[in-house]
C-alpha positions as CSV (number, residue, x, y, z in Angstrom):
1,M,61.0,18.2,27.3
2,D,57.6,19.6,26.2
3,W,59.4,22.4,24.3
4,L,61.6,19.9,22.6
5,V,58.7,17.8,21.4
6,K,56.5,20.7,20.3
7,R,59.1,23.0,18.7
8,T,62.5,21.6,18.0
9,L,61.6,18.1,16.9
10,P,58.9,19.0,14.3
11,T,61.1,21.8,12.9
12,S,64.1,19.4,12.6
13,V,62.0,16.8,10.8
14,A,60.5,19.3,8.4
15,V,63.8,21.0,7.6
16,G,65.5,17.6,7.1
17,T,62.7,16.3,4.9
18,G,62.7,19.4,2.8
19,L,66.5,19.3,2.4
20,L,66.5,15.6,1.4
21,V,63.8,16.3,-1.3
22,L,65.7,19.4,-2.6
23,L,69.1,17.5,-2.7
24,G,67.4,14.6,-4.5
25,Y,66.5,17.0,-7.3
26,L,69.9,18.8,-7.3
27,L,72.4,16.0,-6.9
28,P,72.6,12.9,-9.3
29,V,72.9,10.5,-6.4
30,P,70.7,7.4,-6.7
31,L,70.2,7.0,-3.0
32,L,69.0,10.6,-2.6
33,Q,66.7,10.2,-5.6
34,S,65.1,7.1,-4.2
35,V,64.6,8.8,-0.8
36,R,63.1,11.8,-2.6
37,D,60.7,9.7,-4.5
38,E,59.6,7.8,-1.4
39,L,59.1,11.0,0.5
40,I,57.0,12.4,-2.3
41,R,54.9,9.2,-2.3
42,W,54.3,9.7,1.4
43,A,53.3,13.4,0.8
44,V,50.8,12.3,-1.8
45,I,49.2,9.7,0.5
46,I,49.0,12.3,3.3
47,A,47.4,14.8,0.9
48,A,44.8,12.2,-0.1
49,F,43.9,11.7,3.6
50,A,43.8,15.4,4.0
51,F,41.2,15.6,1.2
52,I,39.2,12.9,3.0
53,L,39.3,14.8,6.3
54,G,38.3,18.0,4.5
55,F,35.3,16.2,3.0
56,F,34.1,15.0,6.4
57,N,34.8,18.4,7.9
58,L,32.7,20.0,5.2
59,L,29.8,17.6,6.2
60,R,30.3,18.4,9.9
61,V,30.3,22.2,9.4
62,H,27.3,22.3,7.1
63,S,25.3,19.7,9.1
64,G,25.3,22.3,11.9
65,R,24.3,25.1,9.5
66,A,21.5,23.1,7.9
67,R,19.5,23.2,11.1
68,K,19.6,27.0,11.3
69,P,17.3,29.4,9.4
70,G,18.3,29.6,5.8
71,G,20.2,26.4,5.9
72,I,18.6,25.0,2.7
73,Y,21.8,25.6,0.8
74,S,23.9,23.7,3.4
75,A,21.4,20.8,3.1
76,I,21.7,20.8,-0.7
77,L,25.5,20.8,-0.4
78,I,25.5,17.8,2.0
79,L,23.0,15.9,-0.3
80,T,25.0,16.5,-3.5
81,A,28.3,15.7,-1.7
82,L,26.9,12.4,-0.5
83,V,25.4,11.5,-3.8
84,S,28.7,12.2,-5.6
85,L,30.6,10.1,-3.1
86,G,28.1,7.3,-3.4
87,L,28.1,7.2,-7.2
88,T,31.9,7.4,-7.3
89,L,32.3,4.5,-4.9
90,A,29.6,2.5,-6.7
91,A,31.4,3.1,-10.1
92,L,34.7,2.0,-8.6
93,M,33.4,-1.2,-6.9
94,L,30.8,-2.2,-9.6
95,P,31.9,-1.6,-13.1
96,S,28.4,-2.2,-14.3
97,L,27.3,1.0,-12.5
98,R,30.0,3.2,-14.0
99,F,27.5,4.8,-16.3
100,L,25.8,6.3,-13.3
101,G,28.9,8.1,-12.3
102,D,29.6,9.2,-15.8
103,W,26.0,10.5,-16.1
104,W,26.3,12.4,-12.8
105,F,29.5,14.1,-13.7
106,R,28.6,14.8,-17.3
107,Y,25.0,16.0,-17.0
108,I,24.9,17.4,-13.4
109,L,28.3,18.5,-12.1
110,S,29.8,19.8,-15.4
111,P,26.8,22.0,-16.3
112,L,26.8,23.4,-12.8
113,Q,30.5,24.2,-13.0
114,A,30.0,25.9,-16.4
115,T,27.1,27.9,-15.0
116,V,29.1,29.2,-12.0
117,A,32.0,30.0,-14.3
118,A,29.7,31.9,-16.7
119,L,28.4,34.0,-13.8
120,I,31.9,35.3,-13.0
121,A,31.9,37.9,-15.8
122,F,28.5,39.2,-14.7
123,V,29.6,39.4,-11.0
124,L,32.8,41.2,-12.0
125,A,30.7,43.7,-14.1
126,V,28.3,44.4,-11.2
127,A,31.3,44.7,-8.8
128,A,32.9,47.2,-11.1
129,F,29.7,49.3,-11.4
130,R,29.4,49.4,-7.6
131,L,33.1,50.3,-7.2
132,L,32.7,53.1,-9.8
133,R,30.1,54.7,-7.5
134,H,32.6,55.1,-4.8
135,R,36.0,55.3,-6.6
136,R,36.1,56.9,-10.0
137,E,39.5,56.0,-11.2
138,V,41.2,54.9,-14.4
139,G,41.8,51.4,-13.0
140,V,38.1,50.9,-12.2
141,L,37.1,52.0,-15.8
142,V,39.6,49.6,-17.3
143,F,38.2,46.8,-15.1
144,L,34.6,47.6,-16.1
145,A,35.6,47.8,-19.8
146,A,37.3,44.4,-19.7
147,A,34.3,42.7,-18.0
148,L,32.0,44.3,-20.7
149,F,34.3,43.2,-23.5
150,V,34.2,39.6,-22.3
151,I,30.4,39.6,-21.9
152,L,29.6,41.3,-25.2
153,G,32.2,39.3,-27.1
154,T,30.6,36.1,-26.0
155,L,27.1,37.0,-27.2
156,P,26.0,36.1,-30.7
157,L,25.6,39.6,-32.0
158,P,25.1,40.4,-35.7
159,A,28.0,41.4,-37.9
160,P,30.0,43.6,-38.2
161,A,29.8,44.7,-34.6
162,G,29.6,41.1,-33.4
163,D,32.7,40.1,-35.3
164,W,34.6,43.1,-34.0
165,L,33.6,42.3,-30.4
166,I,34.6,38.7,-30.8
167,N,38.0,39.6,-32.2
168,L,38.4,42.2,-29.4
169,R,37.5,39.6,-26.8
170,K,40.0,37.1,-28.2
171,W,42.7,39.7,-28.3
172,W,41.9,40.7,-24.7
173,V,42.0,37.2,-23.4
174,N,45.1,36.1,-25.3
175,V,47.2,39.2,-24.7
176,P,46.4,41.5,-21.6
177,A,44.6,38.8,-19.6
178,M,47.2,36.2,-20.4
179,A,50.0,38.6,-19.4
180,G,48.2,39.3,-16.1
181,M,47.6,35.7,-15.4
182,R,51.3,34.9,-16.0
183,G,52.3,37.7,-13.7
184,I,50.0,36.3,-11.0
185,L,51.5,32.8,-11.5
186,I,55.0,34.2,-11.3
187,G,54.1,35.9,-8.0
188,V,52.6,32.6,-6.7
189,G,55.7,30.8,-7.6
190,L,58.0,33.3,-5.9
191,G,55.7,33.3,-2.9
192,T,55.8,29.5,-2.7
193,L,59.6,29.6,-3.1
194,L,59.9,32.1,-0.2
195,I,57.6,30.1,2.0
196,G,59.7,27.0,1.3
197,L,62.9,28.8,2.1
198,R,61.5,30.0,5.4
199,V,60.4,26.5,6.3
200,L,63.8,25.1,5.3
201,T,65.6,27.6,7.5
202,G,63.2,27.1,10.4
203,S,61.8,30.7,10.3
204,D,58.2,29.5,9.9
205,R,56.9,26.6,12.0
206,P,53.2,26.1,11.0
207,F,53.5,22.4,12.0
208,S,54.4,23.2,15.6
209,D,51.4,25.3,16.5
């Protein structure tokens, strides 16, 4: 009976739910479409609760790390997470305080996100230099050149070198980088499709562990 509850029943529910959603998209049957929409609504609600649990799990993990040496970053993370939560809830419940939430996201969180995103190019360049010390290959040189093109093409350098670097950066971002990104997205889509098929056939049972 234990084996039935832990293995067979969750697998049957997952496979049946997945098939209902898939058939709701493939067959023009109103009943299947309504069942599909209802199951998707349930999935959205469950995902929302999963985000809430993830938030509290983040607080739990970093509250333990904040007490250890070097835990200042965990303490800052907990403080900013609680401030963001408090301002968001205050803006939702009291429209008169909505400006506080807008101010926090516009002048604190957005600049921090932009700063972290801007550091990516420098981190990639440093990683390429370190990799070049151990592996002197063509791929590493292309990787380093791409990071340098992006960094130099963003700087306000004088013409004509500055204009040439700006055009080179735009070409690199719009052509080779875009092609690579689309290839990665295609790979992610195929991987997601494969995982879905394995769940539908009962080969993978992550819900029964």
